[in-house]
C-alpha positions as CSV (number, residue, x, y, z in Angstrom):
1,M,0.0,-0.1,-0.2
2,G,3.0,2.2,-0.7
3,G,2.2,5.9,-1.9
4,G,-0.6,6.2,1.1
5,K,-1.4,9.2,3.1
6,T,-2.4,9.8,6.8
7,L,-4.8,12.0,8.0
8,D,-6.8,12.7,11.1
9,G,-10.5,13.1,11.0
10,I,-14.0,12.5,12.8
11,I,-16.6,9.6,12.5
12,L,-19.6,11.0,11.1
13,K,-21.7,7.5,10.7
14,S,-21.3,3.7,10.8
15,I,-23.0,1.1,8.8
16,G,-22.3,-2.6,8.9
17,G,-18.7,-2.7,9.9
18,F,-17.8,0.5,7.6
19,Y,-17.1,4.2,8.8
20,Y,-17.6,7.0,7.1
21,V,-14.3,10.0,8.3
22,E,-14.5,13.5,7.5
23,A,-10.9,14.4,6.6
24,A,-9.1,17.2,4.7
25,E,-12.6,18.2,3.6
26,N,-13.5,14.8,2.0
27,V,-15.4,12.0,3.4
28,Y,-13.7,8.1,3.6
29,E,-15.5,4.9,3.7
30,C,-13.0,3.0,6.0
31,K,-12.7,-0.2,7.4
32,A,-11.4,-0.7,11.2
33,R,-8.2,-2.4,11.8
34,G,-8.7,-5.6,13.5
35,N,-6.3,-4.8,16.7
36,F,-9.6,-2.7,18.3
37,R,-11.8,-5.9,18.1
38,N,-9.0,-7.5,19.6
39,K,-8.6,-5.2,22.7
40,G,-12.7,-5.0,22.8
41,F,-12.7,-1.5,21.8
42,K,-14.8,-0.3,18.8
43,P,-14.4,3.1,17.0
44,V,-17.9,4.9,17.5
45,V,-19.6,8.2,15.7
46,G,-17.8,11.5,17.1
47,D,-14.4,9.8,17.7
48,K,-11.3,11.6,16.2
49,V,-9.1,9.1,14.5
50,R,-6.0,9.0,12.4
51,I,-6.7,7.2,8.9
52,T,-4.9,5.8,6.2
53,V,-5.5,6.4,2.3
54,P,-3.8,4.1,0.0
55,E,-3.6,4.7,-3.6
56,S,-6.2,1.5,-3.9
57,G,-8.2,-0.6,-1.4
58,Y,-9.9,0.6,1.8
59,C,-8.9,3.2,3.9
60,A,-7.9,1.9,7.6
61,I,-8.9,3.5,10.8
62,E,-5.3,2.6,12.3
63,E,-6.2,4.9,15.8
64,I,-8.7,6.2,18.0
65,Y,-7.5,9.3,19.6
66,E,-8.4,9.4,23.2
67,R,-12.0,10.7,23.8
68,K,-12.9,13.4,25.8
69,N,-16.6,11.7,27.4
70,S,-18.4,8.8,25.7
71,I,-22.2,7.8,25.9
72,V,-22.8,3.7,25.3
73,R,-26.5,4.4,24.0
74,P,-26.7,5.6,21.3
75,P,-23.0,5.4,21.0
76,L,-21.4,8.7,20.4
77,A,-17.7,10.3,21.8
78,N,-16.8,13.7,22.0
79,I,-19.6,15.3,23.0
80,D,-19.4,19.3,23.8
81,T,-23.1,20.0,24.5
82,L,-26.2,18.5,24.7
83,I,-29.1,20.0,24.0
84,I,-32.4,19.0,26.1
85,V,-36.0,19.8,23.9
86,A,-38.8,19.9,26.4
87,S,-42.1,21.8,25.6
88,T,-43.3,24.3,27.7
89,C,-47.1,22.4,27.0
90,D,-48.7,19.6,25.0
91,P,-46.8,17.3,26.8
92,A,-45.6,19.6,30.3
93,P,-42.4,19.2,30.7
94,N,-41.3,16.7,33.4
95,M,-38.7,18.2,35.5
96,L,-37.2,14.9,37.0
97,V,-36.8,13.3,33.5
98,I,-35.1,16.8,32.3
99,D,-32.9,17.0,35.6
100,K,-31.9,13.2,34.9
101,M,-30.9,14.5,31.5
102,T,-28.5,17.6,32.5
103,A,-27.0,15.2,35.9
104,A,-25.7,13.1,33.3
105,A,-24.6,15.6,31.2
106,V,-22.8,17.6,34.0
107,I,-21.3,14.2,34.9
108,K,-19.9,13.4,31.7
109,D,-18.3,16.8,31.1
110,I,-21.1,17.8,28.9
111,T,-22.7,21.3,29.0
112,P,-26.5,21.0,29.1
113,V,-28.9,23.5,27.5
114,I,-32.8,23.0,27.9
115,V,-34.6,24.4,24.5
116,F,-38.2,25.1,25.6
117,S,-40.3,24.6,22.7
118,K,-43.8,25.7,22.2
119,S,-43.1,29.1,23.9
120,D,-46.0,30.6,21.7
121,L,-48.4,28.6,23.4
122,K,-47.1,29.2,26.8
123,S,-44.3,31.0,28.5
124,P,-41.5,29.0,29.8
125,Q,-40.5,31.5,32.2
126,E,-41.5,29.7,35.4
127,F,-39.1,27.0,34.1
128,K,-36.0,29.4,33.0
129,K,-35.9,30.7,36.5
130,I,-35.3,27.2,37.7
131,Y,-32.5,26.9,35.8
132,D,-31.0,30.2,35.9
133,L,-30.4,29.4,39.7
134,S,-28.6,26.4,38.6
135,G,-26.2,28.0,36.2
136,I,-27.9,25.8,32.9
137,K,-28.5,28.1,30.3
138,T,-32.5,27.9,28.8
139,V,-33.9,28.9,25.0
140,E,-37.2,29.7,24.5
141,F,-38.2,28.1,20.9
142,S,-40.8,28.1,18.8
143,I,-41.6,26.9,15.2
144,T,-44.3,29.1,14.5
145,D,-41.7,32.7,14.2
146,N,-38.3,30.9,15.2
147,R,-38.1,32.7,18.3
148,G,-34.4,31.3,19.6
149,L,-33.4,30.0,16.3
150,E,-30.3,32.5,16.2
151,D,-29.6,31.6,19.9
152,V,-29.4,27.5,19.5
153,R,-27.3,28.1,16.2
154,S,-24.5,30.1,18.3
155,I,-24.9,27.1,20.8
156,L,-23.9,24.8,17.9
157,S,-21.2,27.2,17.0
158,G,-17.6,25.0,17.1
159,K,-19.4,22.2,18.6
160,V,-20.4,18.6,18.5
161,T,-24.1,18.9,19.7
162,A,-26.2,16.0,20.5
163,L,-30.3,16.8,20.9
164,T,-32.3,15.0,23.1
165,G,-36.1,14.9,24.1
166,N,-39.0,12.8,24.1
167,S,-41.5,12.1,21.5
168,G,-44.2,15.5,20.8
169,V,-41.6,17.6,22.3
170,G,-40.7,19.4,19.3
171,K,-37.1,17.7,18.4
172,S,-38.0,17.4,14.9
173,S,-39.1,20.4,14.3
174,L,-35.8,22.5,15.9
175,L,-33.8,20.2,13.5
176,N,-36.0,20.8,10.4
177,A,-35.3,24.8,11.2
178,L,-31.7,24.3,11.5
179,F,-31.4,21.9,8.4
180,P,-34.1,22.3,5.9
181,D,-32.9,20.8,3.5
182,L,-32.4,17.5,5.8
183,Q,-36.2,17.8,6.3
184,L,-35.6,14.8,9.7
185,D,-38.8,12.8,10.4
186,T,-41.4,14.7,12.4
187,G,-44.7,12.2,12.8
188,D,-46.3,13.9,9.2
189,I,-43.3,12.7,7.2
190,S,-42.9,9.3,8.9
191,K,-47.1,8.9,8.2
192,K,-46.2,9.8,4.5
193,L,-43.4,7.8,3.6
194,G,-44.2,4.5,6.0
195,R,-41.9,2.5,7.4
196,G,-39.0,3.2,5.2
197,R,-35.5,4.8,5.1
198,H,-36.6,7.5,7.7
199,T,-36.9,5.0,10.5
200,T,-33.1,4.6,10.8
201,R,-31.9,3.8,14.2
202,S,-28.6,4.8,13.3
203,V,-26.7,7.9,15.0
204,E,-25.3,10.4,12.2
205,L,-23.5,13.6,12.6
206,Y,-24.2,16.4,10.4
207,K,-21.5,19.1,9.8
208,F,-23.4,22.4,11.2
209,G,-20.8,25.6,9.9
210,D,-17.7,24.6,11.8
211,G,-19.5,22.2,14.2
212,Y,-22.0,19.0,13.8
213,V,-25.5,18.0,15.2
214,A,-25.7,14.3,15.9
215,D,-29.0,13.1,15.2
216,T,-29.8,10.5,17.7
217,P,-32.9,8.7,16.7
218,G,-34.7,6.8,19.7
219,F,-32.3,8.8,22.1
220,S,-34.0,8.6,25.6
221,T,-33.9,9.5,29.1
222,V,-34.4,5.2,29.6
223,D,-31.0,5.0,27.8
224,L,-29.5,7.1,30.1
225,Q,-30.8,6.0,32.9
226,R,-30.3,2.3,32.3
227,Y,-26.6,2.6,31.0
228,E,-25.0,5.8,32.1
229,I,-26.1,5.5,35.9
230,I,-25.2,8.4,38.5
231,E,-23.7,6.3,41.9
232,K,-25.0,8.0,45.4
233,E,-21.7,9.4,46.2
234,N,-21.3,11.6,42.6
235,L,-24.7,12.5,42.2
236,K,-24.2,16.0,44.2
237,F,-21.3,16.9,41.5
238,A,-24.2,16.4,39.1
239,F,-25.7,19.3,39.9
240,P,-23.8,22.2,39.8
241,E,-25.6,24.7,41.9
242,F,-24.4,22.3,45.0
243,E,-21.0,22.9,44.5
244,E,-20.8,26.1,46.5
245,Y,-22.3,24.8,49.5
246,L,-20.2,21.2,49.6
247,G,-18.1,21.0,52.6
248,Q,-20.2,23.7,54.3
249,C,-22.7,21.1,56.1
250,Q,-22.5,20.7,59.8
251,F,-21.6,16.7,59.2
252,N,-19.4,15.5,56.8
253,S,-21.4,12.3,56.2
254,C,-24.7,14.4,54.9
255,N,-26.6,13.3,52.0
256,H,-28.2,16.8,51.4
257,L,-31.5,15.7,51.6
258,C,-33.0,16.9,54.7
259,E,-30.9,16.3,57.2
260,K,-30.1,19.0,60.2
261,G,-27.5,21.6,59.5
262,C,-27.2,20.8,55.6
263,A,-26.1,23.8,54.0
264,V,-27.4,22.6,50.3
265,V,-31.0,22.2,52.5
266,E,-30.7,26.2,53.9
267,A,-29.9,27.6,50.9
268,V,-33.3,25.4,49.1
269,K,-35.0,27.3,52.1
270,D,-33.5,30.8,51.2
271,G,-34.4,30.4,47.7
272,K,-30.7,30.3,46.6
273,I,-31.2,26.4,45.2
274,S,-34.7,25.6,43.3
275,K,-36.3,23.6,45.4
276,S,-37.7,21.3,41.7
277,R,-34.3,20.7,41.2
278,H,-33.6,19.7,44.8
279,E,-36.5,17.1,44.8
280,S,-35.0,15.9,41.8
281,F,-31.8,15.2,43.5
282,V,-33.8,13.5,46.4
283,A,-35.8,11.6,43.6
284,M,-32.3,10.4,41.8
285,Y,-30.6,9.6,45.0
286,N,-33.5,6.9,46.4
287,E,-33.4,5.4,43.5
288,V,-30.1,4.8,43.4
289,K,-28.9,4.3,47.2
290,D,-29.8,0.6,47.4
291,L,-27.9,0.0,44.3
292,K,-24.5,-2.5,45.1
293,K,-21.5,-1.8,43.2
294,W,-20.7,-4.7,40.8
């Protein structure tokens, strides 16, 4: 394979054992070297890789660079931002579900951003107040007048961003507003096309200016709960607004639930931490408190 070249790139998608790597402004169809399989380590979408491009034959992934982070399902690496789409009404936002998503992001060193859709039908101000206290960015979005679309565009700039949101909250509408030529499947489109190629379950990165957006079909809180469990000892670090109060409690063994002399509980009483966020923390703690470490 003399005369080949070596390039650095990013995996945009993977289908049937082939990896599509963007490098030097081209996309190369690559196979992975067998030594990854032997190590039980598989390239995933978002991986930064080194490939060789021979003059003939298949390109090959030679090396996977160290990951900043990764999630198991959908398999995705090096995510900078997680946009959580929630509607202000129809369906009303489930604060516990949103907080599980933000917590999973924070623990993985991913910046969470909450986009409140359908803001033309109901103002998201009461929800924005909750997250303003936590330092988590929120954006109002409406498909009717595209309010908030420029804010979302600026968040995507230069980053690898994954979007998630339960069905009916407007995730596909937001993606279609960002990528008008893609027309990703919203309910109507799926009905028209029947169960065609639009029902793909694979994750794919789309180029967006100088960044990438991951379309993650079926990416849901269920997957994050099942595959990205936060142990009770680490849960407090998944709530950024707790940080300044940790270490200030009366007792070192404080779990920040309802204990006497707890600085976090006091901050909730004083309105410095949102009551709704603390309730989510307590619910999440109770879900994992009896889990054994394997």
